[in-house]
N, C-alpha and C positions, 0 to 999 in steps of 0.2 A: 282513570283519566283525570289529569289535573285541569282545573278550570283556569281561565285567564285571571280570575280574582285571586286564586291561590298563588299563581305566578307573581302577580303584582305584590302580594303581601310578602312573599319570600324575597322579591327584589328589594322591597323596603327594609326587610330585616338585614339583608346584606348592606344596604345603604346605611342603616343605623349603626352597623358594626364598623363600617369602613368607608365613610366619606372623609377622606383625609383632607385636612385644611379647609373644611367647609362647615365647621361648627361642632363636629363630633370629636371628642377628645380620645375616646377609646378606640383602639385599632385592633384588627385581627392579626395577631402575631403568633405564628405557629411554633415559635421557638421559646417563648417565655410566657409568664403570667398564668398561674394555675386556673384562672377563671376562663381561659381560652384553651382550645384543643392543643395537646402536645403534638409534636411533629409527626410521630407515627400514628396519631389518631386523625390527622387531617385527611380530607378527601377532596377530589376535584370539585365535587358539588358544593363544598364550603369555600374552597380556596379560589376557584376560578372567578366567581362573582366579586370576591374581595379584590382580586387583581383588576377586574374591569373598573370597579369603583376607584381603585388607585389611579388608573389612567384618567378617569373622568375628573376626579377631584384635583389631580395634579396638573394635567395638561390643559384643562378647560376652565381654569379660574384666572389667576393673575397673568399667566402666560398669554391668554387670549386678550386680556386688557392691553398688554404690551403689543400684541399683534394688531389690535384694532387701532391703536394710536399710531403705530409705525405704518400701517396700511391706510391711514388717514380717513377712516370712517368717522372717528370722533377725536377730540382733542381735550387737553386739560382745561378745566373750568378756570375762568379768570378770577374767581372768588374763593378758591380753595387751592391746596398745594399737594394733594395726595400723589399725583403722578407726574409732577414736574420733572423729576429725574428721567422718566421714560420719554416724555415729550421732548426733552432737551438732549436726548441721546447720551445721557450721563449715567447709564446703568453700570453698577459696580459689582464686584464679587460678593458683596454683602447682600445683594438682592436675589430673590428666587431660591433661597436655601431650602425652604419648606417644600415648595412645589417640586424641586429637583429630587429631594429625598423621597417624596411621595411617589413620584413616577418611577424613579430608578430603583430605589432600595425596596419599595413595597410592591408596586405594580409588577415590575419585571421579575422580582424575586418570586412572587406568587405564580407567574406564568412558568418560570423555570421548574418550580415544584410540580405543577400540573403536567408539564411536558415529561419530566422524569418519571413521575408516578404512572402516567398512562402509557408510556413506552413499555414499562414493565408489565402492565396488565393488559396491554393491547386494547385499551379503551379508546378507539380511534376518533370518536366524536369529540371528546374533550381535548384529545391530542391536536386535532385540527383547530379547534377554537382557540386553544392556548397559543399555538404557533402563529395564528393570524394576529391575535392581539399583541403578542410579543413583537411581531413584525411592525405593526402599526405604531406601537409605542416607542420602540427603539428607533425607528426611522425618524419620528418627530424630534427626538432628542438629538440625533445626528444632524438633522436639518438646522437645529439651533446652535449646536456646539461643535460640529464638524467631526469630532472624535469621541470615543467612549471606551471605557473598559468593557470588553465583550468576551473574547475567548477565555480570559482568565477571571471573569467576574463570578461572583456568588460561590466561591470556594471556601468561604468562612476562614477559619484560622489556618487553613492550608496555604492561603495566599492573601495576606492583608494589604498588599501593594500591587494590585493587578495592573498590567500594562494597558495603555490606551491603544486601541486599534484604529486604523484610518477608516474614514467613512466609506470609501469605495469597497474595501474588504468586508465591512459590516453589511453593506447592502447586498453583496453577493451571497453572504452567509444567510441573510434573512430570506432571500429568494430560494436558496437551497432548502432551508427549513420548511418553507411553505410548500415547495414542490414535494418534499418527502412526505409531508402530511397529506397532501392531495393524492399521493400514490397509494394510500392505504385502501383496504377493502371495506367499503361502507354498505355492502349489499345486505348485510344482516340487520342493518339499522333502519328504523322507520323514519323517513324524512318528511312525511306529510304532516301538516299542522292539524289535519283531521284526527289523526291518532297520535297525540303528542307523546314523544318518547320520554324516557325517564329523566333525561338531563334537561328537559325544558324548564323546570323551575329555576335552574341556575343560569339560564341563558337570558340575560337582560336585553339582548339585541333582537333575536329572531325566534324566541320561544320554542326552541328545539328543532327548527327547520334547517337541516343540514344542506339542502340545496342552496339556501340563501348564504350560508357560511362559505360554500364553495364559490359562489359568485363574488362574495366579499374578498375571498382569498385571491381570486383572479384579478379583480379590479385593483386591489392593493399592489399586486405584482405589476400591473400595467402602469400604475402611478410611479412605482420605483424605477421601472425602466425608462419612463419619460423624464425622470429627474436626471438620468445619465446622458441625455442627448447632446449636451455641450462637450463633455469630457470623455465619454465612452460611447460614441455614436454607433459603432459597429456592434457592441454588446447589446445596446438598447434595441437596435433594429432586429438583430437575430433573435433575441429573447421574445420580442413582441410578435414577430412572424411565426415563431414556434407555437406561441399560445393560440394564435388564430388558426394555424394549420391543425391544431389539436381540437378545435371547436370549443374553445373556452367560453363560458358564460360570464356575463358581467351584471353588475347591480342594475336593477330597474326599480329599486326601492331604497329607502335610506338605511344605512348601517349606522344606527344611532341608539342612544339611551334617552328615553322619553318619560319614564314614570316618576317625574318629580312632583312634589306637592309644595304648597305654601307653608312650610314648617321649617324651623331651623334645623340644618343638617340634612334635610330631606329635599331641599330645593336645588335649583340649578346652581352649580358651584360658582360661576361668574357673578350671578346675581347675589349669592350669599356673601361672596367676598367684597363686592363693590357697593352693595346697597344695604344688606342686612347687617353685616359686621361693622361697617363704617357708619351705620345709622343715618345715611343720607343717600338720596338718589341722584344728587346733583353734580357729581364729580366729572362725568363724561359728557361733554357738550358737542353738538354737531360741528363737524369740520366743514369748512367751505369747500374743500376738495371734493368730498362726496356729495354734499348738498348741491353744489353748482352743476355737477354732472347730471344728477337726477332731475333737477329742474330744467336743464337745457334740453332734456329728452322727454319732458312731461311724463316721467316715469312714476306710476302710481305707488310703487313700493316705498316711496318717500314717506307715506303716511304710516306704513308698518314700522319703519325704523325710527321715525321722529314724531309720530302722532299728529302731524299737520302737513299740508302741502306747501306751507310757507314757513319753514323753520328759520329761526335766527341762528346764524352760524358764527364761528370764530375761525380766523385764518390759522392754519396749522401751527401750533407751538407759540402762538402770540399771547400767551397767558399773562405776560407782564404789561401789556398795553392797557392804558386807562380808558379805552374806548367805552363810552357810557352804555353802548348797546350790548357789550359783552356779558355783563352780569345777567342779562335776560336771555342769553342764547339758549336754544332748545336743547333739552337733555335727550341723550340716546335712550330709546325705550328698551327697558328690560323687564322680564317677568320671572317670577319664581319657578314657573313651569316651562320655561323655554327649553327646547331640546338641546342635546349635545350631539353634534354630528361627528362621526368618524369619516365616513365618505357618504355624501348625499346622492340622491338620484341625479340631480343636476350635474354634480361633479363627475359622476360616472359617464354621463353622456358627453360632457365636454372633453374628458380624457379620450373617449373613443373618437370624437370628432377630430382631435389633434392627430390621432393615429391615422385616420382617413386622409388628412391633409399631407402628412409626412410620408406615408407609405402606400397610399391608395387602397387601404383596407377598410371597406365600408363606404357609406354615403355621407360625406362630410356635412352637406346641407341638412339632411334629415336628422343626423345626430346632434348637430348644433341647435337646430330648431327645437328638438326634444329637450335639450338642456335648458334653453331659454324658457320654454313653457314650464318645465319642472321648477325652475328657479322662481318664477312668478307664482306658481301654484303654492309653493312652500309658504309664501307670505299672504296667501288668500287673494291673489290678484290674477287677472287674465292677461297673458302676454301674447295672445294670438294676433292682435293688430300690429304688434311691434315686429313680428317676423314676416308679416304679409308683404306683398310687393308695395314698395314705397314706405314701409314701416321704418322706424328709427333704427331697428336692429336687424333689418333684412340681411340675410346671408350674402356676402359679397358687396354690400352697399352701405355698411355702417361707416359713418364719417367722424373724424375728429379734426376740428379746426378747418373744416371744408375738404379734408383729404380722406379718401377711402382707406380704411384699415386693411392691412394684410390679413390673410386668413388666421394665422396663429394669433396675431394681435387681437383680432375680433373675438376669438375664443377666450383669450386671457382677460380681455376687458369685461366680458360677461361673467367670467369666474369672479373677478374682483367685485362686480355688482352683487353677486350671490353670496360670497363668503362673509358678508356682514351678518348673515343669517346663521343660526344654529350654533352659536358659541364656537365659531370655527374661524375667527378672524386672522389667526396666525398664518393660515394657509395662503392668504393673499400676499403677505410679506415674503413667503417662500417663492411664490410664483413671480413676483417682481425680480427677485434675485436670480431666478432661473432664466427668465425671458427678457428682462429689461423693460417690461410692460406692466402697468401703465408707464408711459414715459415720464421722465423727470423734467419739469418745466424749466426753461432758461430764465424765467422771471417769477417773482413771488405772486401769490394769488391776489394781491392788491392792485396789480398792474392791469391797465386797460387791455393789454395784449395777452393776458393769461387765458389759456384754453381750459375750459372746465374739465375736471377729472384728471388732469395731469398732476402728478405728485410734486410737492414743493419741499425744499429743505426747511425744516422747522425753524421758525423765527428765534426760538430759544436755544438753538443748537450750540453745544460746546465743542463740536468737532471742527477741524479745519474747513475752510470755506468750500462749499459745494459737496462735501462728503456726507454720506448717510450710512446707517448701520447695515451690517451684513450678517452678523451673528451675535451670540451672547458670550460673555466670559464665564468660565466655570465658577460656581459659587464656592464660598469659603468652606462649607461643610465637606465638599469633595477635596478641596485643596489641603485642608488640615488632616484628612485621613489618609490621603494617597500622595506620596512624594512624586509619583509619575505624572501628576496632573500637569497638562501643558501650561506654560507660563503666559501671563497676560501680555507681557511685552512682545512675545512672538505671535500672539493670537489676539490682537485687538479687535474691537467690534467692527472695525472698517475692513477687516480681511475677509474675503469671500470664503464660504465653505467649499468643499471639494467639487461639488457639481455646478456651482454658480458661474455666471459670466464673469 
């Protein structure tokens, strides 16, 4: 039996080999370098955790900084310039090259290896785990870029110019892959954490508990279907109802990587990128958008995110203003040991609450309440008074500007409040594009009529008046390798991705 200590050490070994873009230069490359395993010597136990760390290091570093700025949790400091292009919506194809490569060429490539290898050997534990992580990682890229090489990807010299598939087709293929993995016979496998199975040391999420991987798979499918509600409502409804009819289980725990330490290359990737690599903690300052909402509701999570109940804030994107208070604006709190969330407990409950509202499957109030409580608990706070009768976040009675929110709006508002946690800020940007919520304010946050928590167009925006980003443009490293890469002129950052409003 493997102990938790041995699991942790092996997790750190994988981290040391393959934290891409977070301070470790050497990567696990199964196709080259005599110091690393050759392709035919690779095993799922080695390659799978490398893929997970490819997802962690790529998706949860500078992409999350972009997400946090665009979701208005924090904004560019007025006394530095590191992220001015992001806050001004001036992201170019020269940005995010490394992270894109880490996620696509390394994380997804590793998952494909594991899927192919385990299909041959009928090793259905790793087969499920790799298909779930492939689904999570691919969907995140689609949500940012709208299209990807998918059906023709990873064929090496057989196809150096893979076509780009549309996002909807990719989503359906991901769901099919997850369903195929879930259909396998796991009866011969030990799924209890009491008797940890042999694949546990390579499982950085659940330490070998396949029941939790099954719940993660189902929750991810639920999320993918809900992404479709605007453009493919019939597909979304049919898929979700089929899951519920089949008795699908969903996450009641975090799907996350948490074993980070305060050491270069072994720490939280966003912290490593923003604080350790840049040698300053001061770049990301409190945004008035988020701070004003937390203060308006006397929300104690403000001290988790900013270290004080009275943070000084900057109006979003107002980094060029000479306001004497701006240099002293409060820094967004980050730690080397912050977790990386894929799907959190709170998000799982909020997804289920939305299903209950839309389709009458489940108790919306109970699921919403559990989501709020889990979101507070994640930050070490107690949210029970907020969901109690008369509480600021009481189901059916949360208000914005004196007007009660609609049920979906209330769920998404609480998602926004939660996604500042767990290096998962990009998710709030996606939810805004899917639901239109939080609303965009008709006035800037300096106005006396500004409603706390409504998003504002960045003061430094380079976009036409009133416009905000909806996607990213493909980075140069993809553009230079593949002539099929969609053009920037046809796919500007103001163009919604396939599932968005």
